[in-house]
C-alpha positions in Angstrom: -40.9 49.1 -12.2 -44.1 47.2 -12.8 -42.2 44.3 -14.2 -39.6 44.1 -11.5 -42.3 44.5 -8.8 -44.3 41.7 -10.3 -41.1 39.4 -10.3 -40.4 40.3 -6.7 -44.1 39.6 -5.7 -43.7 36.1 -7.3 -40.4 35.3 -5.6 -41.8 36.6 -2.4 -45.1 34.7 -2.6 -43.0 31.5 -3.2 -41.1 32.4 0.0 -44.3 32.1 2.1 -46.3 29.3 0.4 -45.5 26.4 2.8 -46.2 27.6 6.2 -48.4 30.3 7.6 -46.8 30.0 11.0 -44.5 32.7 12.2 -41.3 32.3 13.8 -40.9 35.0 16.4 -37.5 36.1 17.7 -38.4 34.1 21.1 -39.2 30.9 19.0 -36.1 31.1 17.0 -34.1 31.5 20.2 -35.9 28.5 21.8 -35.1 26.6 18.6 -31.5 27.6 18.7 -31.3 28.1 15.0 -32.4 30.5 12.3 -32.8 29.2 8.7 -31.7 30.8 5.2 -32.8 29.9 1.9 -29.9 30.0 -0.5 -28.5 28.8 -3.9 -25.8 26.2 -3.5 -23.9 27.2 -6.7 -24.4 31.0 -7.0 -21.1 32.6 -6.2 -20.5 35.3 -5.2 -23.9 35.4 -3.5 -23.9 31.8 -2.1 -22.5 28.4 -2.5 -22.1 25.0 -0.6 -18.4 25.4 -0.6 -17.1 25.6 3.0 -14.0 27.7 2.0 -16.0 30.2 -0.2 -19.6 30.3 1.1 -20.6 33.6 -0.7 -21.4 36.9 0.9 -25.0 36.0 1.6 -24.0 33.1 3.7 -21.5 35.2 5.4 -23.8 37.9 6.3 -26.4 35.5 7.4 -23.8 33.9 9.9 -23.2 37.2 11.4 -26.9 37.8 11.8 -27.4 34.4 13.4 -24.5 35.1 15.8 -25.8 38.4 16.9 -29.0 36.7 17.7 -27.2 33.9 19.6 -28.3 31.1 17.4 -27.0 28.8 14.7 -27.5 29.2 11.1 -29.2 26.6 9.1 -29.0 26.7 5.4 -32.1 25.3 3.2 -30.5 24.9 -0.4 -32.8 25.9 -3.0 -32.4 25.9 -6.8 -33.7 28.2 -8.3 -34.3 31.1 -5.6 -38.1 31.0 -6.3 -38.3 27.5 -4.9 -38.1 29.0 -1.5 -41.7 28.2 -0.8 -40.8 24.6 -0.9 -38.8 24.8 2.3 -39.7 26.3 5.6 -36.8 28.8 5.9 -36.9 32.0 8.0 -35.0 34.5 5.8 -34.1 35.4 2.4 -31.2 37.8 1.9 -30.9 40.4 -1.1 -34.7 40.9 -0.9 -35.4 44.1 -3.0 -37.0 46.7 -0.8 -40.5 47.9 -2.4 -43.2 49.4 -0.6 -45.9 47.7 -2.6 -44.5 44.4 -1.2 -44.0 45.5 2.3 -47.8 45.3 3.0 -47.8 41.4 2.5 -46.7 38.5 5.0 -42.9 39.3 4.2 -41.4 41.7 6.4 -38.1 43.3 5.6 -35.2 44.7 7.6 -33.5 48.0 6.9 -31.8 48.2 3.7 -28.1 47.0 3.9 -26.7 47.4 0.3 -27.5 49.6 -2.7 -27.6 47.9 -6.2 -29.4 47.7 -9.5 -28.4 46.8 -13.0 -24.7 47.5 -13.8 -23.1 47.9 -17.2 -20.3 45.6 -18.0 -18.0 46.4 -20.9 -15.6 44.8 -23.3 -12.1 46.2 -23.6 -12.0 49.2 -25.8 -15.1 51.0 -24.5 -13.5 53.2 -21.8 -15.7 56.3 -22.7 -18.7 54.5 -21.6 -19.6 55.5 -17.9 -23.6 55.1 -18.2 -26.2 53.6 -20.3 -26.9 56.9 -22.0 -23.4 56.6 -23.4 -24.3 53.5 -25.4 -25.1 54.2 -29.2 -27.2 52.3 -31.8 -25.3 49.6 -33.4 -23.4 48.4 -30.2 -24.3 44.9 -29.1 -25.7 45.1 -25.6 -26.5 41.8 -23.7 -29.7 41.9 -21.5 -31.7 39.4 -19.5 -34.8 38.3 -21.7 -37.9 40.4 -20.6 -35.9 42.4 -18.0 -36.8 46.0 -17.2 -33.4 47.0 -18.7 -34.1 45.2 -21.9 -37.2 47.2 -22.4 -35.8 50.5 -21.5 -32.8 49.9 -23.8 -35.1 48.7 -26.6 -37.1 51.8 -26.3 -34.0 53.9 -26.9 -33.3 52.1 -30.0 -30.2 50.1 -29.0 -29.2 46.7 -30.3 -30.1 44.4 -27.4 -29.2 40.5 -27.4 -31.5 38.5 -24.9 -30.1 35.8 -22.4 -31.7 33.6 -20.1 -28.5 33.2 -17.9 -26.2 36.0 -16.8 -23.1 33.7 -16.9 -23.7 33.2 -20.6 -24.2 36.7 -21.2 -21.0 37.6 -19.5 -19.0 34.7 -21.2 -20.0 36.1 -24.6 -19.0 39.6 -23.4 -15.6 38.2 -22.7 -15.4 36.5 -26.0 -16.0 39.9 -28.0 -19.5 38.7 -29.1 -21.0 41.8 -27.2 -19.8 45.2 -26.5 -21.6 45.7 -23.2 -24.0 43.7 -20.9 -26.7 45.0 -18.4 -26.0 42.7 -15.5 -25.7 42.4 -11.7 -22.8 44.4 -10.2 -21.8 41.6 -7.9 -22.0 38.9 -10.8 -19.7 41.0 -13.1 -17.4 42.0 -10.1 -16.7 38.5 -9.2 -16.2 37.3 -12.7 -13.6 40.0 -13.0 -11.9 38.8 -9.9 -11.9 35.1 -11.1 -11.1 36.0 -14.8 -8.8 38.9 -14.7 -7.4 38.0 -18.2 -10.6 39.0 -19.7 -10.0 42.6 -19.2 -13.6 43.5 -18.5 -14.7 46.3 -16.5 -18.0 47.7 -15.1 -19.6 50.7 -14.2 -22.5 51.4 -11.6 -24.6 52.7 -14.4 -27.8 52.3 -12.3 -26.8 55.5 -10.5 -28.1 57.7 -13.2 -31.2 55.4 -14.0 -33.7 55.6 -10.9 -35.8 52.8 -12.6 -32.7 50.4 -12.7 -31.6 51.1 -9.0 -33.0 49.7 -5.8 -31.7 48.7 -2.3 -31.7 45.3 -0.8 -32.8 44.0 2.8 -33.2 40.7 4.7 -36.6 39.3 3.9 -38.3 37.7 6.9 -41.2 35.4 6.6 -44.2 36.1 8.9 -42.0 37.2 11.8 -42.6 39.7 14.6 -41.4 43.2 15.5 -38.9 41.9 18.0 -37.1 39.8 15.3 -37.1 42.9 12.9 -35.6 45.0 15.5 -32.8 42.5 16.5 -32.0 42.0 12.7 -31.8 45.8 12.3 -29.7 46.1 15.1 -27.2 43.4 14.0 -27.2 45.0 10.5 -26.4 48.5 12.2 -23.4 46.9 14.0 -22.2 45.2 10.8 -22.3 48.3 8.7 -20.9 50.6 11.5 -17.9 48.3 12.1 -17.0 47.9 8.6 -17.7 44.2 8.8 -20.3 44.3 6.0 -17.8 46.0 3.6 -15.2 43.6 4.5 -17.4 40.5 3.6 -18.3 42.0 0.2 -14.7 42.9 -0.4 -13.6 39.2 0.0 -15.5 38.6 -3.4 -14.5 42.0 -4.9 -18.0 43.5 -4.6 -18.4 47.0 -3.9 -20.3 47.7 -0.7 -22.5 50.9 -1.4 -24.6 51.9 1.6 -28.3 52.5 0.9 
């Protein structure tokens, strides 16, 4: 997990670079708005398309409504540029005890995720990473934890800088499988049903490739954490969170 934790630390450090001042719950309510850092072109996560905003935006809207304030969005590309704007929260922050001691506070986890395995047609027997065999071409993100683990197992990996390129090559038949985000491949299958791709939550049998995500809050107070947690509890309990993910064909998997 060291590489993953290092990447998280860099991203979260960027999130707090600009301002050391906190926005407490009282200050957010007095201001009448809470701000979210999000990518304007990263469906199914987020987009600046009003008719299809992405599940991060929709979850953030629900949280803002629960706090009784408006949602403001600071568009950032890439995600690590969050430190250049003064936003309050960042969704899909990986929960890691080593990071929680810093200036970023995290809510309770709201989704279980990890590295999924996307598969080209004809590989129906594969259900987990252990089912891959040498000689099969497996796309991986360059220098990722998945690439290191699969290389150690003697598999033939093909590195990529962008998930979109990797999945496009999988659909073209240039790869047999791809280690990717479950949300990314699920949405690709939704929008490209002709590809006949499928995916499995292969991280269920790989603890090092599994994690939970939460709301990252920059230098806030316990009252804000408690309010966000209460809102998440209601969204999870009512089925609202599952419905938001389902709009993008993403599985909701409670932590």
